[in-house]
N, C-alpha and C positions, 0 to 999 in steps of 0.2 A: 145647196145641201137639202136633202129631203127632210131630215129630222133635226131640229136644233137642240143643242145641249142645254142643260138647265144652268150650267155655271161656266164662267170664263176666266182666263188669266188676265190680270190687269196689273199695272204698276200704280200704287197709291202713294200719296204724300202723307207719310206718317205723322210728321210735324213740320213746322217751318224751320228751315235750315239749309245746310249744304247739300250737295248731291246724294250723300249717304242716306238721307231721309226718304229716298225713293225705294220702295220695297215691293217685290211681287206679292200678289194676294189673289184671292178668288172673290168673284162678285157674280150675282145672278145675271144671266143674259137679259138685257132690256127688251121690252116689247114696244114696237112702234105704234104710236098714237096716230090720230087722223092726219093725213098729209105728210106722214114720216115714213122713212125707210130704215131697215135695219141692215147694216153693212158688215159682212164678214171680212174683217180687216187683213189685208196682206202686208202692208207696210204703213208707217205713219212718219210724217215729218217732225222734226224738233225745232222748236222756235224760241226766241228770246222771251216772249210773254210767259212760256211755261217755266222758264227759270225764275221769272218774277213771281209767278203763282206759287212755286215751291218756296220761295223766300217769304211769302205772306204779303207781297206788295201788289198783287194783281189777282183778286178773287174772281171766281167764275161768275157770270152774270146770274140773276135770280132764276131758279128753276133748272139750271144746268147741272150736269153731273160734276163731282169734285175730282174725277179722274182727269188728269192733264191730257193734252193732245188736241191741237187745233186743226189738223188736217190728217187725211188718210186716203188710201186707195185700196179697193177690195172688190167684192162681188155682193150684189144685193141678195140678201138671205130671206127677207120678208118685207112686205109692204103693208102700210096702214090704209084704213078706209079713205077713199078719195084720191089715192095715188093713181094716176093714169099715164105719167110720163116715164115710168120705170117698171120693170118686171123682175121677178126672181131670176138670177143668173146673169143680169147685166153687170158689166164691169165699169165701175164708176171711181172717181176721186171726189173728195168732198171737203168743203170747209166746215168744220165743226165748232160748236160752242164749248166743247170739251169731249173727252172720251177716247181720243186717239190712241192712247197708251193701253190698248187692250184688244181682245180678240174680236169684240163686236161693239158697234156703236150705233145709236140712233141719231138721225138728223132729218131736218125738214127736206122734203124731196127737191125743193127749189135750190138748195145749196150743193147739189150734185152736178157733176159734169162727167161726160163719157171719158174713159181712159184713152188718150190720143193714140191713134194707130201707130204701132211700131215701138211703144214705150213699155218698159217693164213696170211692175207694181211699185218698185222702189222709186223709179224716175217719176212716175205719175203722182206718188205720194208727196213729192218735193214741189208740186205745182200749185195747189190751191191757195195757201197762205200768201205766197209771194205774188201770184198772178192777181188774185183779188185785191191785195194791198196796192200794188203798183197801178193796176188799171183804175181803181177807185180814186186814188190820190192824184196821179200824174196825168191821167187822161180825162177821167169823169169830172173831177174837181178842178184841177189846175188847167185843163184844156190844152195840153202840149200839142202844138201843131207841127206838121212837117216843115223843116227849115229853121225851126226854133232851136234853142240850145237848153239842155237839162244839166243841172249839177246834182249829183247824187253822192252823199257821204256814205262810207262803209261799202265801197263799190265791190268788195269780194264777198260780202255777205249773201245770203240767198236773195233777199230783196234787192240788194245792190246789183247783183249779177242779172237778175231778171229785168230790173229797170234799164240797165245798159242795153241788153238784148232788144227789149221791146222799142225803146226809144230809137235805136239804130234802124230796126226794121220799119219804124213809122216815118223814117226820113229825117230825124233830128240829129243834131250834134250833141255829143255827150262829154262833159267833164266829170271826173270822179276823184274822190280822195280815198286814202287807205292809210293804215298805221304803220307801214314799213315799206322799204324800197322793193322787197320781194312782192308784197301785195300791190304796190303801184304798177309794177311790170305786169302782174296778173290782170289788173284793170285794163291795160293796154291790150293784152292778148284776148280779152272778153270783148273787145271792140270799142272801148272808149277812145275818143280823139285825142285827149290829153288826160293825164293822171298825176296826182300830187301826194307826196308823203305829208300828211297833215302835221306830223311832229316836227318836221324840218323845213318844209316849203312854205313860203308866203302865198298860200294858194288863192285867197281872196284877191290880192294884188295882181297875181298872174292871170287869174281868170278875167278880171276887169281889163287888163291889157289885151287879152285875146278876144275881146268883143263882148264879154259879160254873159250872163245866163238869163234866160227867160223864166225858167221854172227851177226851183230848188226842192228836192226831196230830202228832207232833213231827219236824221235819226239821232242827231247829236244834242241838239238843244243848247242850253247854257250859253257860254261865250261864243259859240259858233254862230248863233242867230244874228248879231249885229254884223259880223263879217259876211254872212250870207246876203244880208240886205245891201251891203256895199258892193257885192259882186252882181246884184241883180240889175237888169236893164229897166228902163222906164216901162211901166205896165207889167212888171214881173209878178209871179206868183210864188209864194212860199208856203210849203206844206209840211207840217210837222207830224211825224208818226211815232217818234220815240225821244227819249231824253237822256242819253247815255252820259252826257256831261252836265246834266242838272235840269231841273224843271223851271228855273227862273232865268230870265234874260233881260238885260238892260238895252233898250233900243231907242234910237233917236227918232221921235215922231215926225220931225221935219223931213227926215229921209224918206219915210213912208208916204208922206204928203207930196213932196217934191217929185218923187219917181212914180206916184200913183200905184203903190204896191198893194198887193192883196195878201194877207196872211190868213191861213186857215190850218186845221188840224183834225185828226180823226183817229179813232180806234176801229177795229173791225169786229171784235168778238161780241159786242153788245148790240150790234145792228139788228133791226128786226128781220125775221125771215123773208118778208116781202122785199126788203131792200137788197138782201143778199141774192134773191131770185132774180132781181132786175139786173144786177151786176153780172150774175151768171149768164144770163142771156146775151149780154153784150160781149162777154168774154168768149162765149162759144162762137159768136158771129165774127169777132175781131182778132181774137188771139189764137184760137185753137187751129185755125188754118195755117197760121205762121209756124205753129209748133209741128203740125203734121207735114208741113213742107220742108222742115228742117231748118227754118230760118231763126227759130228760138228753141234752145235746147236746155233742159234742166241740168243744172251744174251740181253734181254730187260730190261732197267732200269725203264722207266716210259712212258706212253702214254698220250699225250695231244690232245685235240681237235684242229683242224686247227686254230680256232679263238683265241686260247691261245698260239700261236707261241712265243710270247714275254716271256710267263712263261717258255716255253721250253728252250729258250735261257738263261734265268736266271738260270735255273737248270744246264745247260751245263757250264756256267761261274762260278757257285758255286764250280765246282770240286767235288761235292759229288756223282755224278752219277757213277754206276758200270754197264757197258754195254751201249746199245744204247738207246737214247731218240727218240721217234717216234711221228709223228703227224697223228692222225686219221682224214681222209679227208671225206670219204663217209661211 
């Protein structure tokens, strides 16, 4: 766009609480600083950390906007000093420290990736948070290799679906869990080799019988952690990225020692720009070709208008979604 407006529509968190605290408001359009770009947002993904932020449990990192939204897709509207990798008019999707629930957002240029060929803005907006998270944890940290086995909990979530697709494209075997028989069947349709209803199936015992797992991508925490360790093979890697079943777990240290297990964990939002840029380079080289070849596809559950962000959060908190929830902004 040739002339930028002075104000933009955003969704604010008016106070900590339920979805009803998300309200439409007007904010000044931000100006990109050195090494930043301004994105005119077409669509934005909805993620669990934004629900936690709304509840007051996951504040934005220092210096970041209080507007929620950790990923978006759109068009470069302005570039700051020092930006050479992007120009006005480029179509990008980006991992944001915040600000996706609005018409414009600024982000470090290194956190952007081109919109993959053939994808809509809504589909592209569903990619950054899941692909960055899965790549950083399953491949960069845990080092999943072809021929190994991944166990992913929440297999029908955005991250779960992405983990299944990427691991299968990588040549790995995948076990998945989900909270209903319907979602268990959905995991199988997404490509999982075996799937379990964690509410009714002894999934840890079954996975151990089926040869065990080499990597666990855990979003559950709590009482799932010792069961994960029991299902891991010698030399296994356990990566924690969320804690829907609690932040504390009781584990047998002898199990860790005997199996030579490695436990790690991470968040994405507070990582420095240089780290996100490094991951973006790896994702562009390793993941984007798989997406453009149709081997990995974003799974969209439902698209809501920006003004209905509260309903998007209700959908996420219902647990009924299969894939990503997206806000259509422009």
